[in-house]
N, C-alpha and C positions, 0 to 999 in steps of 0.2 A: 846516689841515687839511681840504677844505671838502667837504661831502656835498653830497650830491645827494637833495634831497626829492623820492621817487615820484611823479608824475601819478595826481591821484583820475581814476577814468577817471566820467564822469554818469551817475547811476543811469538805468537803461533805464522804472522806472516813473512817476518823479521825469520824465522829458524827457515821456513820455508824459500825465502829467496838465499840463501847460506843453500839451500840443499839443490836451487834450481842453477846456479852460479858455478854451484862444482861438478853439477853432470853438463851442462856444456863444455866446462874446461875439458869434463874425458870426448865430447866432439868435438875439439880442437878451438873452440872459439877464444880468444885469450882476453883478457879482462879489459882493455883495451875497446876494443868493438863488444864486444856483451853491455857496455856501460852506454858506450852511444849510444849505440841501440834502445838501450833501456828509456834514456834519456828521450829520444824520439817518440817514445809510443805512450809516451804522456802522456802527449794531445791530443792521441789520435781514438777517448774513448768516445764519444758525441758521434765521431763518422761511422765509430761502429756499431752503436748502438740502433743511427740511422738502418745503414747495413743491415742489421738484424730485424728491422720494423717491415723493410720492404722482403726480408725473406720467410717472414713468417704470414705477409700478405700472399705473394705465390704460392708459400705452403700450402692454403688453405685453397690456393685457386683449383691445385697440382691433385687436393684431394676432394674438390666436390664432384669436378669432370669425372676420377678415378672412380666414385660413385652412380654420379646421372649417367655415367653408363654403362655400370651393374656390369666393371670386371669380376671375375669370379674364377674358383681357381682352379680351372677347364679351361679360364686365358692361358695360364701361364703354359701351356702343354708343350704348344707347335705340332707341325706337321712334317713332313715329308713330300718328293716327288710331285705334282703338281703344286699342293698348295690348294685346292681345289676346299673351301664353306672353310678357310683356318678360321675359325671364327677368332680367335686371342690378336688374329692379325690385324681383323678387320674393327675390332671394339679398340684394339688400340690406335686407327688412325679416325677411327669417332674422338678418343680422347683429346688426339691431337688441336684437332677442328675445335674440342670446345674450349681449350686452355686459349688458343691464338684464337676462336671467335671466327673463324673460316666454315668458307659451306663443304668444305674438302680437303681433305687429307691424305697423300702419300709417304709412310714409314716402310722401312722394306731395309734388310740388313745386304740387299744387293744393290742399292746403292753405296756404294764401299769408300769416298769420302767427301767433303764441303767440299771439293774442284768438281769431283761429279757427279752429285747434289744440283750443283751452279751449269752445269754442263745441259746436265737430262733437262733443266727447265727451260732453260735457252733454244737446244733444241728442236725441243718439241711442241715451241712456241712460234717462231719463226721459220720464215719460207724463205725460200729466194727472190731476190727484188725486194725485200722487208732491209729494215736499218736497223740497227741499234744503237742507243744515245747510251751512254756516259753520263750524268750532268753532274759526277767529285773526282772528274779525270780521271788518273789513268787506273785500272781494274789493281787486283793482286795479280802477281805472280806470273802463277801456275794458271790464271784464265788470257794468256797472252794469246797462250799457240792451242789452247779453246777457243776463242773468237777471231786468231789470223794476225793478230799485229804482227809477231812470229809469226809465220810464216811457218805450215805444219801440214800432215797428212791428216784431213777428216776434218780440218777447225769448221768457222761458219761464211769464212773468207770464200774457202772448198767449193763450198754451199749459195756462190755467188750472193751471204747477204756481209751488207756493208757495215760498219760500224765507225762511229764520230763518236769521241769526245769534247765535254765542257771542263776548261782544267776550273781549279776552286783562282779564289782569287786570294792574294800574296796570304795573306790574316787567315785563312784556309776554311771561308767562311760563301756559299754558292753566289755563283755567280750570273745573277738572274737572267741578264742584254745578252752576253752568249749562251743559255743558255736558250733563251725563246727563238737564239736567229741560230737553234743547231738545231729547232724541231720543224723536218719540213712533212713533206707529204710518205715517203717511201717513211718516215719511222712506226716501228712499229712496236716495241717493247726496249722499253726505259730502264735501264740495272742501277738500283741503290746500292754501295758496298760501306753498310754502317760502322763498320773497325777498319782499324787505318793502315792493316796489312805491313808490307815495310813501309812505310810512310811515315814521317815526323809533323803530319798534320792529325787535328783531336779527331777523334771517332765522335758521329754525328748520334744525338737524339733522337729519341723516339718523336719530340716536339719538333725538333727543326728534320727531319726526316718529312714530320705531316707536312708542317708549310712550306716543301716541296713543292708533292705529292699533289698540295691545293694548287701553288703556281702550273704545273704539265696540267694538269687536268681544266685549268681555263684556258690551255691551248687549244692542248689536243685529248678529249673529254676520252675516248676510245681508246687509248695507246692503251698496250700495260705496265703494268710496274711491277716492276719484281723490285726484291730488297736481298740484298746478301745479307742474310742475320747472323752469322761464324760469331762465335764470342760476343755476343748481344742480350741472347735469352737469358730473362727473372736478373737482371742488374737490373729492370724500371719494373712498377705492375703495371704499366700496358704495354705490348709488339709493334713493332710494326705494321703491322694486320689493323692492329685499331684504328689505326691515321690512316683509313683509304689503298694500302697496297692489296694488290693485286695476287700475287705467291710471296710469301717468303721462304726461306729457303737454308740451311743449317746441314751441319756435322754431328754426330751423335758419340762422336768422340771429345765431341765438347760438351758444350754446359747441357745440354735437355737429356747428354746420356748418365750425366753423376756419377763417370766413373767407374759405370759397369760394363754398359753396352761395349759388348767386341766391337763392335762393328754398325755400320748404317749412316745414312742421312733420312733428311726429312723435306719433302716438300708442299708447307700448306696457303689454300687461300681459294681462289676461285673455282666452281664445277669445273669449268670446261676445260683452266690450266692444268687443272691435274690431272684432268682425264688425256688429255696433247701428252702430259708427263706418262703416265701408266702405260700409253701405247710403245710410246717410245720405248719405256723403259722392256718392257716385254714383247709384244709383240701387238700387230693389228688386229681388232676384231679378239684379240684377251686380255690387255688391261691389267687391269688391279685384281679377275678374276685368280689367276695360278701366280706364284710366287711364293713358296714354300716360306715356313722360320725357323726349319732348320735346330729347334731348342734354344733358342735366345730369346726366349720373348718372356721370361721369368727376368733377365737385368733387364731388356725393353725399357719393361715396368719398374724396377725397383726404381732402377737406376734415373729413371723419369723420377717418380715419386722423391725420391733425396736430392734431384738435382739442385730447385733451391737455393736447401742452406749448401748444397758444395758449393757452388756458383758466389752466395754469401762468401762464403771462406779463403775462396780464389780472390774475391774482394778486396778483403781486409789484406792478405800479402800482399795486393797490389800496389793499395793505401800505401802503405809499411815499408816496399819501398821506394816509391816516391817519396815519402818524409823522408826516408835515410841519405835519398841518393842526391838532392836537392840538397837537403845538411850541410853534402859535402860536393858543392859548388858546379852539379850537373847539369842539361838539361834534363828535364823531366816531362812526357805528355801521358795523362796529363797530370798537373800537381795537387797534391797530396789534399789541397781542402777544395778543388773541383771535387762536385755532383759529377760521379761516373757513367759509363754509357757503353760498356764493357770492360770485360777481366786481365784485357790487356795493359801493359807497362810496360813504355818505352823510356827509354837511357840513354844518352848519347853518351856516350865514354870518350870517345873524340880518338879510340887506339885499334888494331886490330891485338893489340898485347894486353891491355884490359876487356874487351870483350874478351878473345879468350879463357885466362886470369876469371872474368862472370861464371861464362858458359859453364868452366873445369871446376867450379866451386859449384853451382849447381848439380850436376852431376855426383858431383860426390857424398852430397847430399841424399842421392835417393833410396827408394828402396830395393830396385832392380838395379842388375849394372853401377853402382857405387865405384869397381871399383878400375871401369872402363875410363878409357880418357878422350872426349870428343876433341877433333876438333877438324879445319874448315877446310872443305872438301867440293866437290863439284855434285850439285844433286837432281834429278830427274824435274824439269819445267822451272830451274832460275837462272837468270843472266850470268851470275856471280858465283863465286865459290860459299856455301852457306854451313854456317857453324852448327850445329844444335844436340842438345841437352835433356835427353829427356828418358831416366830412369823408370821406367813406368809397368802398370800393371798389363798396362795395354798399349801395345806399340802405336805410339804417334799420336796418345793420347793429351792433348791441350788438355783439357781439366786438370789430369796432375799435372805437379810442379815441370816444372821446363823451360826451355828460354832456348830463342836458335836467333843470331842476324848474321842479315850479309852481311858479307868480306868486302864491306863496300864505304863511299863515302855517307856521312857523316861518322859511320862508325856505332850504331842506336844498335842496343838488345835491346830484343822482345819478350819481357818476363811473362808469363803467366801461368793458373793452373793453384794450385793445390789441394787436397780432396779434407784437408782439415790446415783449419786455421795453424794450430803449433806446429804443423811437418811444414806447410812454406812461410814461414816466423826465420824456423831451422836455415832452409834453403838462404833465405836471402843474406842472413848472420853471417853462412856457410861462404856464400860468393864473395860478400864483404870482406871476412878474413883471406881468402886467396890473395886479391887486391890489394890490402894494410898488408901482410904478410912478403908478396911480392915487390912492394918496396912500388906499387904506382899508385896510392892517395894518400893521404893524409890524416887525421883523423884532427876533428875542430878539439882546445881545450875547457873544459866548464871552469 
């Protein structure tokens, strides 16, 4: 008797994987790089689930603030000229103050970038004879000229405002003994940079920042404490303003703009600090009353609404990059299994050649200007040549897929962004392919 064997149907997931494999080949990703990357992704599912949980919480937090502030279609219209009675602008600032649990906020397209927002917060709340203290070491490169560490016209130093810093300990933690010695009767404002900038130190958690704020308050309760919140928004369920910061400052072409804000920055915090910033931004006597929104409010609102999930996509890309490159033997900060506090992933590649190849790979994966080829060059505000890869819909938007690096030891590249996780994934594969094709890395054998 002959029995007929039942034909087995092909597995749908297997079929889909073949299709994806072939599609990645069309994008120039070799079998070796793709297989290596997929192997690393197997371990990341629990991390991605936790990121999604935080994104869900923050999404509801943003939605609650929008609803409580009674945002209407009229808020999306914008104004011209003086901008008097701009309901959308004023309501947006109310939304920011609710999200960050602060007394007030200043959210404006007239704030051109993160450095401008930080400079505005500092210059409006410091006076001649005051001293600025950084208890976390050297600030981001572009602030050196703002402060006057590097002499420059218009710096704080030119207005008689002095600066001192307490460097971090070798392990990247706070040097509390030195911080206490650095706080004097002249100390008016303390600035804490949450993210690493162009350094290889860890970024700080909100909890760590809270501990530092508590320590400083015990020494000098009246000091103004400002946190540079750039790259950190919505990576945790709380923000530095929830643990005692008087001001938090950031850029709308990073996390809170959600990839839609075309320009802008924010300062959220104590009412008197925000009032001072508004008078500096516009004019004494005018403050927040003027400043037309010029038709960008819809993008500000919608970008903010999307920002928790966009930030989550960028975080997944950062963790994937960390996992990939630590498996290749490179130093990465943070490691793939560490809790993240910002969207930036640094990879110490060890040579200019590798840094350039990585950035050129990111550029080739971009939706805009993918045909361009970035090279190191002089950049305003930086003390060394810098290479920047960013084919973005919003010029310079670092919540979009991007990578940049100062061309100096230890040759670390800083990867960030990705409006969607699939795009972030492809960008990392493309950068890795460039290194592999040029013989600058060897892939482990499985």
